[in-house]
Backbone as ProteinMPNN parsed JSONL, in Angstrom:
{"seq_chain_A": "XXXXXXXXXXXXXXXXXXXXXXXXXXXXXXXXXXXXXXXXXXXXXXXXXXXXXXXXXXXXXXXXXXXXXXXXXXXXXXXXXXXXXXXXXXXXXXXXXXXXXXXXXXXXXXXXXXXXXXXXXXXXXXXXXXXXXXXXXXXXXXXXXXXXXXXXXXXXXXXXXXXXXXXXXXXXXXXXXXXXXXXXXXXXXXXXXX", "coords_chain_A": {"N_chain_A": [[-25.799, 41.093, 10.745], [-24.001, 40.273, 13.666], [-24.55, 38.51, 16.583], [-23.941, 38.165, 20.048], [-24.592, 36.114, 22.75], [-24.648, 35.865, 26.21], [-24.163, 33.153, 28.555], [-24.424, 32.305, 31.453], [-26.616, 33.829, 33.672], [-28.048, 35.085, 31.698], [-29.156, 33.233, 29.865], [-29.168, 30.974, 31.479], [-30.002, 30.265, 34.831], [-27.776, 30.307, 36.745], [-26.855, 31.468, 39.105], [-28.891, 31.146, 41.015], [-28.754, 28.4, 41.519], [-26.133, 28.33, 42.469], [-26.412, 29.712, 44.89], [-28.097, 27.947, 46.276], [-26.385, 25.712, 46.558], [-24.292, 26.883, 48.007], [-25.66, 27.598, 50.404], [-26.413, 25.077, 51.355], [-24.034, 23.521, 51.475], [-21.795, 25.077, 52.177], [-22.361, 26.997, 54.05], [-21.94, 26.664, 56.878], [-19.159, 26.847, 57.07], [-18.827, 29.538, 56.677], [-19.711, 30.905, 58.971], [-22.442, 30.229, 59.326], [-23.729, 31.694, 57.346], [-26.391, 32.618, 55.288], [-27.601, 32.951, 52.057], [-29.566, 34.902, 49.708], [-31.176, 35.391, 46.53], [-31.724, 38.127, 45.995], [-29.836, 39.391, 47.536], [-27.55, 39.414, 46.113], [-25.93, 41.769, 44.967], [-23.787, 42.741, 43.592], [-21.463, 42.13, 40.93], [-19.123, 40.616, 41.449], [-19.919, 39.264, 43.823], [-19.193, 37.463, 45.827], [-16.976, 38.486, 47.115], [-17.942, 40.53, 48.774], [-19.142, 39.076, 50.803], [-17.031, 37.853, 51.943], [-16.287, 35.382, 50.921], [-14.149, 32.917, 49.728], [-12.276, 33.117, 46.668], [-11.604, 30.659, 45.54], [-13.507, 28.912, 46.695], [-15.838, 30.039, 45.643], [-15.457, 29.63, 42.85], [-15.372, 26.809, 42.849], [-17.971, 26.201, 43.625], [-19.384, 27.255, 41.435], [-18.384, 25.481, 39.509], [-19.507, 23.074, 40.394], [-22.169, 23.713, 39.954], [-22.271, 23.802, 37.083], [-21.543, 21.192, 36.467], [-23.753, 19.961, 37.425], [-25.666, 20.303, 35.467], [-28.185, 19.398, 34.64], [-29.893, 20.118, 36.639], [-30.017, 22.794, 36.594], [-31.82, 25.816, 35.934], [-33.576, 27.547, 33.318], [-33.338, 31.092, 32.659], [-35.574, 32.374, 31.603], [-38.896, 31.486, 30.484], [-39.745, 29.57, 27.536], [-37.388, 29.744, 25.965], [-36.559, 28.464, 23.672], [-38.294, 29.343, 21.606], [-37.851, 32.112, 21.768], [-35.073, 32.45, 21.289], [-34.961, 31.423, 18.743], [-36.473, 33.334, 17.362], [-34.833, 35.607, 17.809], [-32.61, 34.83, 16.318], [-33.449, 35.246, 13.749], [-32.951, 37.871, 13.184], [-30.291, 38.03, 12.721], [-27.12, 37.344, 11.117], [-25.473, 35.637, 12.299], [-25.506, 33.991, 15.433], [-24.134, 33.544, 18.41], [-23.362, 31.732, 21.424], [-21.605, 33.322, 23.838], [-19.26, 33.069, 26.235], [-17.61, 33.486, 29.409], [-17.085, 31.272, 30.74], [-15.283, 28.249, 31.561], [-13.654, 26.391, 29.017], [-13.586, 23.654, 29.408], [-16.031, 22.996, 30.376], [-17.775, 22.757, 28.315], [-19.28, 20.516, 27.441], [-21.315, 20.336, 29.4], [-22.665, 22.758, 29.073], [-23.584, 22.494, 26.431], [-25.34, 20.334, 26.732], [-27.28, 21.482, 28.412], [-28.232, 23.55, 26.719], [-29.272, 22.006, 24.642], [-31.256, 20.587, 26.016], [-33.171, 22.562, 26.489], [-33.724, 23.342, 23.947], [-32.404, 25.559, 22.8], [-31.605, 27.959, 20.458], [-28.656, 28.474, 18.57], [-25.536, 29.284, 16.946], [-22.831, 28.68, 17.51], [-20.607, 27.958, 20.288], [-18.638, 30.136, 22.055], [-15.758, 30.53, 23.921], [-14.526, 32.923, 25.923], [-12.923, 35.268, 27.898], [-12.348, 37.968, 27.546], [-14.526, 39.47, 26.131], [-15.023, 41.796, 24.722], [-13.085, 41.923, 22.796], [-13.903, 40.443, 20.7], [-15.447, 39.898, 17.467], [-18.323, 40.967, 17.233], [-21.478, 42.517, 16.601], [-23.496, 43.211, 18.394], [-23.877, 42.573, 21.831], [-25.341, 40.498, 24.317], [-25.511, 40.631, 27.658], [-25.07, 40.104, 31.201], [-23.199, 41.092, 32.886], [-21.919, 43.908, 34.471], [-19.307, 44.711, 34.272], [-18.331, 43.528, 31.899], [-20.122, 44.807, 30.155], [-19.342, 47.515, 30.232], [-16.706, 47.324, 29.243], [-17.244, 46.365, 26.675], [-18.727, 48.49, 25.61], [-16.727, 50.504, 25.659], [-15.099, 49.477, 23.729], [-16.323, 50.187, 21.459], [-18.668, 48.946, 20.708], [-22.086, 47.711, 20.855], [-24.256, 46.882, 23.613], [-26.754, 44.917, 25.049], [-27.806, 45.134, 28.19], [-28.62, 42.724, 30.313], [-31.058, 42.782, 32.658], [-30.301, 42.421, 36.022], [-29.995, 41.826, 39.592], [-27.317, 42.371, 40.256], [-26.328, 44.254, 38.48], [-27.218, 46.856, 38.764], [-26.012, 49.309, 39.227], [-24.809, 50.433, 37.023], [-24.168, 52.907, 34.558], [-26.435, 53.751, 31.99], [-27.517, 53.901, 28.561], [-30.167, 54.929, 26.496], [-31.378, 53.134, 23.657], [-30.703, 54.183, 20.313], [-32.991, 53.885, 18.036], [-32.758, 54.084, 15.328], [-30.193, 53.445, 14.703], [-28.85, 51.04, 15.984], [-26.386, 49.897, 16.048], [-24.426, 51.692, 16.767], [-22.112, 52.477, 19.379], [-23.388, 51.678, 22.479], [-25.19, 51.244, 25.585], [-27.951, 49.398, 26.527], [-30.411, 48.794, 28.816], [-32.158, 45.817, 29.309], [-35.048, 43.797, 29.998], [-35.798, 41.249, 29.443], [-35.638, 38.641, 26.91], [-37.691, 39.073, 25.108], [-37.964, 41.82, 25.192], [-35.629, 42.635, 23.88], [-36.141, 41.55, 21.352], [-38.361, 43.112, 20.646], [-37.125, 45.652, 20.455], [-35.329, 45.199, 18.315], [-37.144, 44.599, 16.297], [-38.234, 47.062, 15.84], [-36.327, 48.659, 14.712], [-35.488, 50.969, 12.293]], "CA_chain_A": [[-25.474, 41.412, 12.12], [-23.528, 39.167, 14.5], [-25.052, 38.688, 17.941], [-23.316, 37.314, 21.065], [-25.441, 35.981, 23.935], [-24.008, 35.265, 27.376], [-24.828, 31.948, 29.067], [-24.795, 32.445, 32.863], [-27.276, 35.081, 34.009], [-28.884, 35.528, 30.58], [-29.922, 32.053, 29.454], [-29.189, 29.985, 32.558], [-30.036, 30.862, 36.168], [-26.699, 29.654, 37.485], [-26.709, 32.066, 40.436], [-29.847, 30.526, 41.934], [-28.179, 27.108, 41.9], [-24.951, 28.647, 43.273], [-26.906, 30.055, 46.225], [-28.575, 26.699, 46.895], [-25.215, 24.906, 46.927], [-23.614, 27.57, 49.101], [-26.452, 27.501, 51.633], [-26.463, 23.698, 51.865], [-22.732, 22.88, 51.655], [-20.72, 25.987, 52.586], [-22.853, 27.966, 55.027], [-21.275, 26.489, 58.183], [-17.789, 27.338, 56.938], [-18.889, 31.0, 56.702], [-20.459, 31.344, 60.162], [-23.875, 30.009, 59.071], [-24.238, 32.69, 56.411], [-27.391, 32.16, 54.319], [-27.752, 33.963, 51.005], [-30.738, 34.869, 48.836], [-30.935, 35.963, 45.201], [-31.743, 39.589, 46.028], [-28.635, 39.888, 48.221], [-26.445, 39.417, 45.156], [-26.055, 43.119, 44.416], [-22.563, 43.063, 42.863], [-21.071, 41.041, 40.05], [-18.194, 39.786, 42.229], [-20.617, 39.287, 45.109], [-18.548, 36.623, 46.84], [-16.033, 39.313, 47.872], [-18.691, 41.249, 49.804], [-19.448, 38.154, 51.891], [-15.752, 37.245, 52.339], [-16.201, 34.007, 50.425], [-12.907, 32.84, 48.963], [-12.391, 32.944, 45.223], [-11.562, 29.217, 45.263], [-14.816, 28.334, 47.023], [-16.805, 30.533, 44.667], [-15.234, 28.906, 41.582], [-15.758, 25.404, 43.027], [-19.442, 26.143, 43.614], [-19.785, 27.399, 40.032], [-18.069, 24.232, 38.821], [-20.544, 22.112, 40.795], [-23.386, 24.113, 39.222], [-22.212, 23.379, 35.68], [-21.553, 19.733, 36.431], [-25.144, 19.585, 37.725], [-26.38, 21.029, 34.421], [-29.569, 18.941, 34.508], [-30.704, 20.732, 37.699], [-30.052, 24.232, 36.34], [-33.065, 26.299, 35.339], [-33.409, 28.692, 32.414], [-33.729, 32.406, 33.197], [-36.91, 32.691, 31.106], [-39.655, 30.439, 29.801], [-39.827, 29.603, 26.074], [-36.124, 30.164, 25.353], [-36.473, 27.91, 22.319], [-38.989, 30.249, 20.692], [-37.243, 33.446, 21.806], [-33.778, 32.437, 20.605], [-35.252, 31.232, 17.321], [-36.886, 34.643, 16.844], [-33.635, 36.455, 17.783], [-31.722, 34.394, 15.234], [-33.97, 35.766, 12.485], [-32.413, 39.219, 12.987], [-28.829, 37.945, 12.657], [-26.419, 36.432, 10.219], [-24.833, 34.668, 13.192], [-25.846, 34.194, 16.833], [-23.321, 32.613, 19.187], [-23.264, 31.812, 22.874], [-20.253, 33.788, 24.157], [-19.193, 32.924, 27.684], [-16.31, 33.461, 30.085], [-17.003, 29.947, 31.343], [-14.123, 27.472, 31.14], [-13.932, 25.511, 27.872], [-13.76, 22.27, 29.872], [-17.449, 22.802, 30.716], [-18.576, 22.81, 27.093], [-20.225, 19.39, 27.418], [-22.464, 20.655, 30.258], [-23.405, 23.846, 28.44], [-24.268, 21.946, 25.262], [-26.477, 19.532, 27.206], [-28.311, 22.418, 28.87], [-28.795, 24.211, 25.537], [-30.08, 21.006, 23.939], [-32.427, 20.27, 26.845], [-34.169, 23.622, 26.332], [-33.824, 23.626, 22.509], [-31.965, 26.94, 22.597], [-30.996, 28.154, 19.138], [-27.378, 29.186, 18.505], [-24.658, 28.766, 15.906], [-21.612, 28.121, 18.086], [-20.274, 28.41, 21.633], [-17.315, 30.749, 22.073], [-15.257, 30.703, 25.285], [-13.619, 34.067, 25.909], [-13.113, 36.198, 29.014], [-12.297, 39.335, 27.017], [-15.549, 39.457, 25.087], [-14.946, 43.026, 23.934], [-12.113, 41.74, 21.714], [-14.515, 39.615, 19.66], [-16.073, 40.613, 16.358], [-19.785, 40.911, 17.22], [-22.081, 43.845, 16.543], [-24.268, 43.424, 19.612], [-23.715, 41.585, 22.891], [-26.347, 40.428, 25.376], [-24.703, 40.217, 28.809], [-25.549, 40.588, 32.501], [-22.056, 41.602, 33.644], [-21.651, 45.334, 34.287], [-17.889, 44.841, 33.893], [-18.277, 43.246, 30.46], [-20.884, 45.829, 29.427], [-18.528, 48.724, 30.087], [-15.593, 47.019, 28.335], [-17.807, 46.265, 25.32], [-19.042, 49.861, 25.215], [-15.469, 51.215, 25.405], [-14.491, 48.952, 22.506], [-17.066, 50.726, 20.324], [-19.751, 48.04, 20.332], [-23.311, 47.855, 21.632], [-24.581, 45.778, 24.511], [-28.006, 44.86, 25.785], [-27.496, 44.719, 29.558], [-29.746, 41.927, 30.818], [-31.312, 43.286, 34.006], [-30.106, 41.514, 37.153], [-29.696, 42.599, 40.811], [-25.9, 42.718, 40.354], [-25.881, 45.262, 37.508], [-28.07, 48.034, 38.916], [-25.257, 50.551, 39.405], [-24.118, 50.839, 35.8], [-24.815, 53.95, 33.748], [-26.982, 53.153, 30.769], [-27.998, 54.802, 27.533], [-31.293, 54.39, 25.742], [-30.951, 52.861, 22.281], [-31.159, 54.966, 19.179], [-33.589, 52.828, 17.239], [-32.374, 54.225, 13.924], [-28.828, 52.974, 14.494], [-28.51, 50.284, 17.192], [-25.01, 49.422, 15.997], [-23.467, 52.614, 17.373], [-21.768, 51.997, 20.72], [-24.307, 52.098, 23.52], [-25.702, 50.232, 26.5], [-29.394, 49.474, 26.715], [-30.894, 47.814, 29.799], [-33.323, 45.051, 28.863], [-35.612, 43.006, 31.091], [-35.94, 39.866, 28.983], [-35.332, 38.516, 25.486], [-38.781, 39.707, 24.36], [-37.631, 43.25, 25.138], [-34.64, 42.768, 22.804], [-36.86, 41.289, 20.088], [-39.166, 44.304, 20.38], [-36.221, 46.714, 19.998], [-34.823, 44.856, 16.983], [-38.262, 44.688, 15.352], [-38.577, 48.457, 15.61], [-35.238, 49.39, 14.067], [-35.894, 51.424, 10.948]], "C_chain_A": [[-25.036, 40.143, 12.855], [-23.881, 39.463, 15.958], [-24.394, 37.681, 18.875], [-24.199, 37.299, 22.308], [-24.652, 35.276, 25.03], [-24.82, 34.052, 27.837], [-25.339, 32.166, 30.493], [-25.42, 33.814, 33.109], [-28.129, 35.663, 32.9], [-29.758, 34.374, 30.093], [-30.152, 31.095, 30.625], [-29.132, 30.682, 33.918], [-29.03, 30.156, 37.08], [-26.601, 30.183, 38.911], [-27.674, 31.438, 41.433], [-29.32, 29.182, 42.428], [-26.957, 27.32, 42.788], [-25.371, 28.922, 44.718], [-27.379, 28.807, 46.962], [-27.402, 25.848, 47.385], [-24.473, 25.559, 48.094], [-24.366, 27.365, 50.41], [-26.466, 26.088, 52.209], [-25.089, 23.134, 52.222], [-21.63, 23.767, 52.238], [-21.114, 26.933, 53.723], [-22.118, 27.874, 56.373], [-19.853, 27.049, 58.172], [-17.73, 28.863, 57.059], [-19.858, 31.483, 57.794], [-21.972, 31.301, 59.953], [-24.518, 31.104, 58.219], [-25.229, 32.019, 55.457], [-27.636, 33.291, 53.328], [-29.08, 33.792, 50.268], [-30.398, 35.622, 47.546], [-30.826, 37.489, 45.248], [-30.576, 40.202, 46.795], [-27.45, 40.013, 47.275], [-26.509, 40.731, 44.382], [-24.803, 43.587, 43.672], [-22.159, 41.858, 42.031], [-20.108, 40.079, 40.755], [-18.687, 39.7, 43.672], [-19.905, 38.505, 46.206], [-17.575, 37.427, 47.708], [-16.732, 40.039, 49.02], [-18.941, 40.378, 51.031], [-18.205, 37.415, 52.396], [-15.672, 35.756, 52.017], [-14.954, 33.933, 49.546], [-13.191, 32.635, 47.475], [-12.425, 31.451, 44.877], [-12.902, 28.548, 45.562], [-15.869, 28.763, 46.012], [-16.685, 29.783, 43.345], [-15.651, 27.443, 41.696], [-17.277, 25.25, 43.018], [-19.954, 26.305, 42.191], [-19.52, 26.106, 39.257], [-19.107, 23.158, 39.136], [-21.862, 22.425, 40.09], [-23.369, 23.552, 37.806], [-22.209, 21.863, 35.544], [-22.952, 19.185, 36.72], [-26.086, 20.244, 36.716], [-27.859, 20.652, 34.336], [-30.476, 19.482, 35.611], [-30.763, 22.254, 37.549], [-31.354, 24.617, 35.645], [-32.772, 27.441, 34.365], [-33.872, 29.974, 33.1], [-35.177, 32.721, 32.833], [-37.584, 31.427, 30.574], [-39.544, 30.644, 28.297], [-38.55, 30.118, 25.402], [-35.967, 29.611, 23.94], [-37.096, 28.861, 21.304], [-38.297, 31.613, 20.616], [-35.898, 33.476, 21.086], [-33.959, 32.19, 19.099], [-35.626, 32.569, 16.68], [-35.681, 35.591, 16.765], [-32.738, 36.105, 16.604], [-32.175, 34.918, 13.874], [-33.454, 37.17, 12.171], [-30.917, 39.196, 12.666], [-28.357, 37.068, 11.515], [-25.794, 35.308, 11.041], [-25.209, 35.024, 14.617], [-25.138, 33.116, 17.654], [-23.54, 32.807, 20.681], [-21.813, 32.194, 23.155], [-20.152, 33.87, 25.672], [-17.763, 32.978, 28.191], [-16.11, 32.146, 30.836], [-15.761, 29.213, 30.819], [-14.511, 26.493, 30.032], [-14.168, 24.055, 28.298], [-15.217, 21.966, 30.239], [-18.356, 22.778, 29.492], [-19.64, 21.72, 27.051], [-21.487, 19.715, 28.22], [-23.322, 21.748, 29.636], [-24.199, 23.334, 27.25], [-25.486, 21.14, 25.694], [-27.618, 20.415, 27.685], [-29.008, 23.07, 27.674], [-29.687, 23.256, 24.742], [-31.365, 20.707, 24.705], [-33.542, 21.293, 26.629], [-34.308, 24.093, 24.879], [-33.475, 25.075, 22.182], [-31.198, 27.036, 21.286], [-29.689, 28.933, 19.263], [-26.56, 28.556, 17.389], [-23.429, 28.078, 16.479], [-21.494, 28.6, 19.527], [-18.831, 28.908, 21.597], [-16.939, 30.993, 23.53], [-14.201, 31.802, 25.279], [-13.931, 34.994, 27.082], [-13.164, 37.645, 28.53], [-13.255, 39.463, 25.832], [-15.447, 40.662, 24.159], [-13.983, 42.906, 22.759], [-12.703, 40.982, 20.519], [-15.289, 40.458, 18.652], [-17.581, 40.346, 16.294], [-20.307, 42.34, 17.202], [-22.794, 44.188, 17.842], [-24.028, 42.249, 20.559], [-24.933, 41.644, 23.81], [-25.625, 39.849, 26.575], [-25.302, 40.788, 30.084], [-24.429, 41.222, 33.325], [-21.867, 43.095, 33.407], [-20.207, 45.597, 33.868], [-17.743, 44.616, 32.393], [-18.977, 44.343, 29.662], [-20.04, 47.076, 29.206], [-17.335, 48.491, 29.154], [-16.078, 46.974, 26.883], [-18.112, 47.663, 24.789], [-17.767, 50.621, 24.838], [-14.756, 50.695, 24.16], [-15.262, 49.389, 21.258], [-18.202, 49.851, 19.849], [-20.949, 48.242, 21.254], [-23.573, 46.628, 22.484], [-25.974, 45.982, 25.089], [-27.651, 44.312, 27.165], [-28.724, 44.037, 30.139], [-29.926, 42.238, 32.301], [-31.195, 42.184, 35.062], [-29.786, 42.362, 38.384], [-28.252, 43.092, 40.872], [-25.428, 43.715, 39.294], [-26.682, 46.558, 37.592], [-27.302, 49.345, 38.973], [-24.532, 51.031, 38.155], [-24.904, 51.941, 35.087], [-25.308, 53.307, 32.462], [-27.454, 54.233, 29.816], [-29.182, 54.144, 26.846], [-30.844, 54.156, 24.298], [-31.502, 53.883, 21.296], [-31.694, 53.952, 18.176], [-33.278, 52.941, 15.754], [-31.007, 53.613, 13.651], [-28.344, 52.245, 15.743], [-27.044, 49.865, 17.204], [-23.998, 50.444, 16.496], [-23.278, 52.199, 18.835], [-22.709, 52.569, 21.771], [-24.668, 50.915, 24.413], [-27.196, 50.467, 26.632], [-29.793, 48.393, 27.711], [-32.146, 47.137, 29.251], [-33.772, 44.125, 29.994], [-35.836, 41.546, 30.728], [-35.636, 39.828, 27.487], [-36.436, 39.113, 24.623], [-38.528, 41.201, 24.187], [-36.636, 43.502, 23.996], [-35.303, 42.562, 21.447], [-37.673, 42.508, 19.692], [-38.291, 45.439, 19.833], [-35.75, 46.426, 18.573], [-35.914, 44.936, 15.925], [-38.572, 46.131, 14.96], [-37.443, 49.302, 15.042], [-35.678, 49.729, 12.654], [-34.827, 51.095, 9.933]], "O_chain_A": [[-25.627, 39.077, 12.683], [-23.554, 40.524, 16.491], [-24.294, 36.497, 18.554], [-24.519, 38.353, 22.857], [-24.062, 34.22, 24.802], [-26.011, 33.942, 27.546], [-26.549, 32.207, 30.719], [-24.82, 34.841, 32.79], [-28.858, 36.629, 33.123], [-30.968, 34.533, 29.93], [-31.214, 30.482, 30.735], [-28.316, 31.579, 34.13], [-29.401, 29.501, 38.054], [-26.295, 29.424, 39.831], [-27.306, 31.219, 42.587], [-29.426, 28.863, 43.612], [-26.757, 26.581, 43.752], [-24.751, 28.42, 45.656], [-27.089, 28.637, 48.146], [-27.432, 25.326, 48.5], [-24.076, 24.886, 49.045], [-23.764, 26.996, 51.419], [-26.524, 25.919, 53.427], [-24.974, 22.354, 53.167], [-20.631, 23.253, 52.743], [-20.25, 27.6, 54.292], [-21.723, 28.895, 56.936], [-19.404, 27.649, 59.148], [-16.718, 29.418, 57.486], [-20.703, 32.348, 57.562], [-22.691, 32.218, 60.35], [-25.705, 31.398, 58.361], [-24.932, 30.97, 54.886], [-27.85, 34.439, 53.715], [-29.641, 32.698, 50.21], [-29.44, 36.393, 47.499], [-29.945, 38.074, 44.618], [-30.351, 41.41, 46.711], [-26.454, 40.654, 47.61], [-27.068, 40.796, 43.287], [-24.767, 44.713, 43.175], [-22.468, 40.716, 42.373], [-20.268, 38.862, 40.662], [-17.962, 40.024, 44.613], [-20.005, 38.85, 47.383], [-17.366, 37.108, 48.879], [-16.179, 40.15, 50.114], [-18.953, 40.87, 52.159], [-18.311, 36.471, 53.178], [-15.065, 34.978, 52.753], [-14.737, 34.807, 48.707], [-14.208, 32.059, 47.088], [-13.194, 31.033, 44.012], [-13.378, 27.721, 44.784], [-16.691, 27.956, 45.577], [-17.69, 29.349, 42.782], [-16.219, 26.887, 40.756], [-17.805, 24.283, 42.469], [-20.857, 25.58, 41.773], [-20.343, 25.689, 38.442], [-19.534, 22.42, 38.248], [-22.585, 21.518, 39.679], [-24.325, 22.907, 37.375], [-22.803, 21.315, 34.615], [-23.289, 18.076, 36.305], [-27.176, 20.688, 37.076], [-28.694, 21.491, 33.999], [-31.695, 19.326, 35.537], [-31.477, 22.925, 38.294], [-31.913, 23.842, 34.869], [-31.831, 28.209, 34.566], [-34.698, 29.937, 34.011], [-35.921, 33.268, 33.647], [-36.925, 30.436, 30.26], [-39.28, 31.753, 27.833], [-38.612, 30.833, 24.402], [-35.311, 30.23, 23.102], [-36.499, 29.15, 20.267], [-38.173, 32.196, 19.539], [-35.611, 34.421, 20.351], [-33.187, 32.699, 18.286], [-35.155, 32.897, 15.591], [-35.519, 36.3, 15.772], [-32.171, 36.992, 15.966], [-31.369, 35.022, 12.949], [-33.512, 37.611, 11.023], [-30.336, 40.241, 12.37], [-29.068, 36.193, 11.021], [-25.61, 34.19, 10.561], [-25.236, 36.198, 14.985], [-25.494, 31.939, 17.602], [-23.862, 33.903, 21.14], [-20.894, 31.478, 22.759], [-20.866, 34.641, 26.313], [-16.827, 32.572, 27.503], [-15.085, 31.942, 31.486], [-15.256, 29.537, 29.744], [-15.558, 25.849, 30.097], [-14.875, 23.315, 27.614], [-15.587, 20.803, 30.394], [-19.58, 22.779, 29.627], [-20.78, 21.98, 26.665], [-22.597, 19.411, 27.783], [-24.55, 21.678, 29.666], [-25.362, 23.698, 27.076], [-26.55, 21.253, 25.086], [-28.784, 20.139, 27.403], [-30.237, 23.132, 27.628], [-30.732, 23.657, 24.23], [-32.436, 20.588, 24.109], [-34.719, 20.935, 26.589], [-34.935, 25.118, 24.612], [-34.157, 25.73, 21.394], [-30.257, 26.28, 21.046], [-29.624, 29.934, 19.976], [-26.845, 27.446, 16.941], [-23.025, 27.019, 15.998], [-22.188, 29.528, 19.941], [-17.924, 28.196, 21.167], [-17.708, 31.59, 24.284], [-13.123, 31.64, 24.707], [-15.064, 35.448, 27.238], [-13.936, 38.451, 29.049], [-12.832, 39.552, 24.68], [-15.743, 40.569, 22.967], [-14.052, 43.702, 21.822], [-12.08, 40.894, 19.461], [-15.723, 41.572, 18.945], [-18.06, 39.609, 15.432], [-19.666, 43.255, 17.718], [-22.708, 45.315, 18.33], [-23.983, 41.092, 20.141], [-25.487, 42.717, 24.049], [-25.171, 38.706, 26.532], [-25.962, 41.826, 30.058], [-24.697, 41.828, 34.362], [-21.675, 43.516, 32.267], [-19.92, 46.584, 33.191], [-17.112, 45.412, 31.698], [-18.484, 44.762, 28.614], [-20.027, 47.631, 28.107], [-16.993, 49.368, 28.361], [-15.411, 47.479, 25.98], [-17.789, 47.979, 23.644], [-17.732, 51.305, 23.815], [-13.907, 51.386, 23.595], [-14.909, 49.014, 20.14], [-18.66, 49.988, 18.715], [-20.834, 48.869, 22.307], [-23.184, 45.509, 22.149], [-26.323, 47.067, 25.553], [-27.243, 43.158, 27.292], [-29.735, 44.68, 30.422], [-29.03, 41.979, 33.105], [-31.884, 41.166, 35.007], [-29.349, 43.504, 38.241], [-27.985, 44.129, 41.48], [-24.232, 43.994, 39.217], [-26.809, 47.277, 36.601], [-27.899, 50.405, 38.783], [-23.718, 51.952, 38.232], [-26.133, 51.91, 35.024], [-24.658, 52.416, 31.917], [-27.754, 55.353, 30.231], [-29.189, 52.93, 26.64], [-30.017, 54.906, 23.778], [-32.621, 54.374, 21.441], [-30.919, 53.239, 17.539], [-33.509, 51.996, 15.0], [-30.687, 53.294, 12.506], [-27.515, 52.773, 16.484], [-26.512, 49.513, 18.257], [-22.821, 50.112, 16.639], [-24.184, 51.635, 19.447], [-22.815, 53.784, 21.934], [-24.48, 49.754, 24.05], [-27.646, 51.596, 26.826], [-29.542, 47.21, 27.48], [-33.074, 47.801, 28.789], [-32.971, 43.723, 30.837], [-36.04, 40.706, 31.604], [-35.405, 40.869, 26.872], [-36.165, 39.607, 23.529], [-38.848, 41.773, 23.145], [-36.781, 44.463, 23.239], [-35.051, 43.314, 20.506], [-37.676, 42.899, 18.524], [-38.666, 46.107, 18.87], [-35.772, 47.314, 17.72], [-35.643, 45.301, 14.781], [-39.106, 46.389, 13.881], [-37.578, 50.518, 14.906], [-36.175, 48.876, 11.919], [-34.986, 51.399, 8.751]]}, "name": "protein", "num_of_chains": 1, "seq": "XXXXXXXXXXXXXXXXXXXXXXXXXXXXXXXXXXXXXXXXXXXXXXXXXXXXXXXXXXXXXXXXXXXXXXXXXXXXXXXXXXXXXXXXXXXXXXXXXXXXXXXXXXXXXXXXXXXXXXXXXXXXXXXXXXXXXXXXXXXXXXXXXXXXXXXXXXXXXXXXXXXXXXXXXXXXXXXXXXXXXXXXXXXXXXXXXX"}
């Protein structure tokens, strides 16, 4: 089995850092708007708050350049990713992030001893040859599902409106979406496949 794990929103809490940067450096520009994590209810949340695409991308860029201040989504990612890798022939980090940020991603992954085989940079993840994807994007999840592959939708405030299917534990490789709350949840599902 080949497994693809997203970076932002699954391994790295980039959004929390994005909010901090926005609130400290951009708030005045947007009429003193202050954001919190739970307000981020859509994947392209910046549009709801009339934040320009350029500003949003620049804030994300600042986040990645500040990789040493980013926090992991979960504790013990080293142990959890090691355990996940035991179920796979290959486990890659697959991200829509820009390839120019590879250095920052690698440093973050090394800092937290996160297990992976390679980093793949691709916006159209559904075109890649993986059996299962772990992603927080409702847009990616639906594209992956429509391409005939399975996706574990990592539960986040911005993906609550997507339709989901419970996994068939006898055949997880058939196309389906399963909402998961953490990597332990995925490990539990994979351990129980017959």
